[in-house]
N, C-alpha and C positions, 0 to 999 in steps of 0.2 A: 861193144854192149857196155864192156867194163868201164872203160875212158867215158862213156856217156852219164854212168851210175856215178863216177866220183865227180863228175861236172854238177851234177844235181846234188850231192851233200856237200860238196864245197858252196855252192848256190843257197842252201836252203840254212848253212853255218851262216853266209853273209847275212842275209836275211835276217835271222833268226836274230842275230849279234846286232843290227843296227835297230830292230826294233826294242830289243832290252835297252840299248844304250839311248833311244831317244825316249823310252820311258824312266830312263835314270834322268836324265836332264830334265824330264818335264817334272820330277817329284822335287830334285833340287829346285828348278827354279819356283815351286810351290813355298818350298822351304824359305828361299830367299824373299821371296814376296810378302809372306805371314810373318818372318823376323822383322822384315823394315817395317811395317805396319806399326807393330807393336815398340818397336825403336822410337818411333814418331809420337806415338802416343806416351811415351814414358817421357818423352823430351817436354814435353809443356804440363808436367806434374812439377808439384812440389812434394818433395818427398823426407821430412824432416829427422824419421826416425829409420831411414834406408831401409824401408820394407819392399823395395823393390831392386836392393842389393842383388840379386840371383840373377838381375835381369842383363845377364850378358854372356858372352859366347855364342856359339850357334845353335844347341840344344835347348830351344825354346820353351818346347814343351816341358820342361822340369823345372822351368823357370816358376817362384811364385804365383800361386793364383791361375796360372793358364791349365786351360783343359783341353787336348788335342785329338783331333780322331785317329786310329789305331790305322797304321798302312796308310796313311796320306799325310801325316802333317799337318793339318788343318785346324785352325785353332775354334772351336767348339764353345769352351767358356771361358770366362773372365772374371775371377770372384776376388775383388779387393773390397770386400765389407770390411770398416772399421772392427777390429778382433775387440776393440773397447767401446761398446754402443753409450751415447751419452744418456745415459738412465740414471735415477736415483742409486741403484747399485753399486754405481762406477765414481772414480772422482774424475772431477774432470781435466784434472792435470794429464791424467793419462790418456784420456780420448783424445783431448787435444791433440799430445805428444805423437801419437799415430795417425793424425790425419794427413789423407791426399789433400792436395788443394793444386788452384792452378787453372790450368785449360783444358778442355776435355779435346784431342785432335781429331779432325775428320778421316784420320786414318783407319778409325775403326770401319770405316765404310769398306773397305777392302779386303775385310775379315769376312768374305762371301757365306762362309758354311759358321757363323758366329750365332748359337742360338740361347746362349747363358750370359745375361751382364748383369753384375750385381758392384754397384760404388755406394752403397749404403752406409750411413754414420761417417762420409768423410766430409769436408768442407768446401766446398766450390763456391765460397760466398759471392753474390753480388753479381753472377752471371746466371743466363736465363739456362734451362734446360735447351740442348743442340738440338737445333730443327732436323738436322742429319740423321738422330737416332729412328724419325722416321721411314728412311731408307735401307734399313738394316732388317729386311723384310724375312730373314729366316728368325730371329728371334723369336722364342717362346718363353724367356723368363726376363724381365727387365725391372730391376728393383733401384730406385733412386731418391728413396725415402729419406731422411734428415740427412740433405747435404746441402742445404742452406741456398739452393738454389731461389732465383728469383723470377718474378716476371712472369707472364699468359703461359699455360702449360701448351705446349703447342697442339696445333690441330693436324700436325703431319702424323702423331702416333697412331692416328686412324688407319694407317696403310698397312699397319702391323696385324694383319689379318688371323697370319700362326699364333700371337700373344695369348699364352694361358694365365699368365701372372703379371701384374700391373702394379708396382706400387709406387707413389712419388707423393706419400704422404709427408708434410711441412717437418721441418726441423724446431719443435716447438714441444719437446721432452716435459718440461716443467710449465709448459701452458699457461696455468692459472697462478701458481703459486709466484711465478717468474714475471707477469704480465707480457706473456710474449705473443704478437698478433704475427700472422703469415703474409711473407711476402710472395707468395703464389696465387694465383687464382685462374681459373676459367670463366670465360664471358661466356661463349657457346658450348655446350656441353655435345651438340651433334653428331661430331664426329665420331663418337662413341660406340654410335649405332654398327660401325664398321669392325668392331672387336667381335667378329662371331664366335672366337675360339675360346675368348676370356672365361678364366673360373676365378679369378681373383683379383678384387678392383680395392685399393689400398689408396685413399685420397684424404686420410684427415687432416685438420686443422691446415686445406686448402680452401681459398675462399669461393663459395659456391653462389654467394647471393645473387649473383648477374642471373644465376641458371633460373632461379626463380621454382618452380613446379614441374620443371620442363624434366628434373632427372628420373622421376617414375616411370615416366613414358619410355624414355631412352634407355633406361638400365632393363626397361622390362622385354627390351628388342635382343636381350644376351640371354638365350635359353640356357647357356651352359655355365651362367653365374654361381658360383657355390658360397664363394665368400663377400660381403660388401660392407666396407668399413668408411662411414663419412662422417666420425664423429668434427664436432667443433667447425663444420662448414659455413656457417652463419646461413645455412640452410630455414627458412622462415614460411610462417603460415600454414594453412593444412596439408597433410601428408595424403593427396590425392588417391585415390583407385585408380589403376591403370583400366583400359576399356577390357581387358581379358587378361588374365592373371598366366604370364607363359614364363613365369620364373618358377619354374619345378625342380629346378636343381640346388635352390638356394638352401643354404643350410644354418649360413651366420648372415644376422644384418646386425649393426652397430650404427645407428645415427644418434651417439649422445649428444651432449653439451650444443645443441641449436638452438631454436627460438619457435620449434613448430608450437603453433596455439590450435591444436586438434583434437579432436577424438582420437582414440585408439584406433589405426588405420585395421578393418575388421578382416580388410583384402587379406593379410596374413595367415588367418585362419584358412586360407584355401594353398598353403605353401605348407604341405604335409610333411615334408623334409628340413622343415627348419628345427634346428639343434641350438642355436644361442639368436634371443633378441637380447637388444639394449637401445632403449630411449629414455635412458635417464638422464636428469637434467634437462627438462624441456619444458613447455608449459602444455602438458596433455591435461585434458579436463573430462570429465563424465564418467562412465561407469567403465571398469575392466571388462573385456568380454567374456562369461563362463567358458567359453571353447577355448581359451587358451590350455585350461585344464585339460583338455582332450589332446592336443595337440601328442601324438605319439613318439616323436621324438625328441620333445622340447626339454632339454638338460639345464641351460642356463635362461633366467628371467630377470633383467633388471629395470623395472619401472619407477625407481626411487626418484625423488626429487623431484615431483610434478605436481598437478593441483585434481590429481584423481580421487573419485567420492564413490559412496555405495558402500555397504555390507559386507564386510571381509569374510562372513560365515559360509555363505555359498560356493563360491569362489574356492574356498579352500576344503571343500566337501568331495570337489571333481578328483578325476585319477591320478592327474599327473604323474604319469608312469615311470617316468625317468629323470625328474627333477634333480639337478643338486645342488643349483644355485638359487636363491628366490630373495630378491630384494625389492618390496613394494613399501620401503621406507620413506618416510617427509613426502605423504601424501593426505589427504583428508578421508580416509577410510575409518569405518568402524565397524561396533558391534563386538560378540565374542570371538574369540578364536577355537573352533570346534578340536576336540584332541583326537579328532581322525587325522590330524597333520603326522602323529607320531607315527601312522603306516608310511608316511613318504619313506622310503626305506634308503633311497640313494640319495636324501638329501642333507648335505653337509653344510649348508651356512644358508641361515633363514634371518631376512631384517626386516622386520615388523614397526622398528622405532620410529616416531614423530607422527603417529596417526593416533586417533580415540576410539583406542580399545580396550576390550577388559577380558578379564580370565586370568589365572593364575597359573604358574610355569608348572607346576605337578600335572596338572589338568592337561596342558599343552602339549606334554611329552607320553601320555598316555599311549600303549601301544608301541612305545620303541625298544620294547624287550624282544619284539620278534625281529628286529631289525640287527644288523651288524656295524652300521655305520653310527657315526657319532655327529649330532648336530651342533651348530656354533648358533646360538640364537640371540638376538639383539630385539628386544619387544619393549 
């Protein structure tokens, strides 16, 4: 009996050791596989400032910009956003010096557990957005904004049904001041209907002129969408009403600097969660709906530089419960400014300049003594 027990113990030890060794081999294989994919990706990049100087050795989970899943070594995030985004607040030389450029290797497909990829504000000039990004089906976050990509945005991105954040805004920070025109475009937007998990869409200064009014119905099929950014996309004509409003989660809509020749889209009033609306620098005409002032969560409204008309008094007598930023400048509004505007206690910025208004400043700010906030008024 003792000999049998010893045999069983030895057998169990052998089996457990073999399983442990096989598991260790499997993890080692994962490590080598993931590391090789990252090295192949790095080999296609031009890195003038050696931002990727830490990408050596075996412990890739500690490389700059790499995040791994605990225990497995699987790469789950790559964050190589340029630390000096090309905006007016940063010097151009700093941004250019920190740019990554070159070719994006399809070895990224091998990172099966990758959920987060940010390459924004780098300089992949004169190459299209890779089609293979549409095969990275575990992606939740994809930021390709301001990267200098050209050509049509690939419809294969519609395969990313888990995607919650997508931004491919054009590399045109100085936009009008420097006469930049976008080299990215979408011809058919229908593929976006498959992005059923999408919460944030950034497509600023991507040419959508070929899409026409289809954008409303397509985006209306994304019920989880919270933020929509389509500034400067060459959209034109009217802003049509969807057959039914499904954008119940929408909080931010920014569609400024387009060519909309339309009345204000009244279906916005059915989206009670709206926090920010920007339709500035278009050709909106007609009256501003009084219902805007009753949207319970609205904090930011910019309708400046349009052709909107009508009396401003009835509109400013609405509650505007949470309004912080209100810009109605450069329109055709008329009438007197009611002193009740001083009761908008959250208001921090008010621009009514460039209209045909009357009323003195002391009257306008009557009631502000009950508020803690200070208002910057441009009238």
